[in-house]
C-alpha positions, 0 to 999 in steps of 0.5 A: 208274915210279920216281915211282909206286913212290916215292909208294907207299913214302911212302904206306905209311910214313905208314900204318905210322907212324900205325897200325902195330904194329912189327917188328925193323928192325935187329940189333946183335950182335958189334960190328956192325949188321945190317938186319932184314927189311923187310916193306914194301920187301924183297919188292919189291926186285930181287933180294930182299935176304938178311937176318940176321933171317928173313922176316916177312909184315908187322907184324901178329900171330900170334893162335893159341898153337898156330900152327906159325908161332909160333916164327919168324913166317910165313915164318920156317921157311926160313933166310937166307944171312946169319949174324951172328957173336958171341962168347959173352957178347956183347950183342945188341940188337933195334931195333924200327921202332916199338911202340905205347905201349898195346900192353902186354905181356911181352918175351922172348928165346929161343935154339935150336941149329941143329944145324949150318948155320942157313941150312938149319935149320927150327925146327919141333920144335926145343927152345928155352931162355930167355935172358931175359924180363920181364913186369909189374913190380908195384913200378914198375907197368910192363910190359916193353914199356914198358921197351922203348919207353923204351930207344929202342924196343929190347931188349938181352940177353946171350948166355950166356958159357958157351954152346958154340960153334955156330950158333943161332937167337935168337928175340925176341918181344913179346906185346901184351895190350891186346885182352882174352882175345886176346893178340897175338904178334910173334916174329922170329928172327935167325941167329947163329954163337956163338964162344968157349970155352964148353962148356955146353948147356941142361939138359933141364928148361930146354927148351921147344917153340914152339908149346907155350910158352903152353899153359895160360898165363892172360894177365891182363886188363891193364885190370882190377886184377891183382897181377903177371905173370911172363913165361911159360916155364922159368927162364933156362937159364944163370942163374948158370951152374948151370942148364946141363949140360956139352956137349963142344966140339971143340979146333979151330974148325969151319966155319960150315956144319958146326959142332956143339953138343949138340942142343936138339931131343932133350930131352923135358921139359914146361916149367912156365908161370906164371899171374898172381898176383891181388891186390886193389890196382889197377895203375897203367897207364903213360901212353899209328930209322932203317934202311937205305933200301929197295932200288929195285924196277921193273916193273908187277908190283912196283908192283901188289904194292906197292899190294896190300901197302899195302891189306893193311897198312891192313886189318891195322892197322884189325883189330889196332890 
């Protein structure tokens, strides 16, 4: 049985390497590295490991901007027991297993308060604030996804230093625009407890719903001339520290399961999205890691499930590549 499973895993890795899209396989934050959810091995491990990044079904995209799974991917509404810890002002790095060069598009990082314990938090209806995002750099003729690839297939953001302590979801996403009029969304959510002396929460005008973020956004045809494209959504909530409103903080630290910050669900604001500016000059399109070893799985049932996953991944790769 070990030989069969080993063969399946090897074959699966070859398919992923040749035709796959990508997913966040590692998270670095607070001076520690955490293995992300590994969709092609974790589901068949016994027991299924708990990860700091919430479950994703595979490395395929979400295609509908109104899909309720757009916030944290399919399966991401349910929490996990692992919660990273980092001080406000810390850097967080999302390391992708891979990303295809021609899948050009924006990259973004958002956060939302878990209003207590992230392991029990469902992000449906949550309000998110932007940490950072990049679209198309017309000066350097480069998409954010290309910058991600050049940075060892990783994206680094900084947790706002003024952010009030508490538990948050951090949502990281790449949007692939290679298929004209059919943007592909690749989100994932990590759970983190923010510490420090910050006392601020995002202002209502900086909050957005997901889904809802991409309503009325016109994504460009990247294979035809266009001017520039700013990442959709509101302005970053903590730019210069002047986009946030004070939020009360307790004098003493609160246990992780009950820490409180001002809710980001309550605000009722409609974010402003940006459409691409059109220019006559054509764009020059750019020319076309390691993770922990997957846990072992045993049993005929797991073997059959792994084979089905291999077939499904091959089908997804053929459909969305």
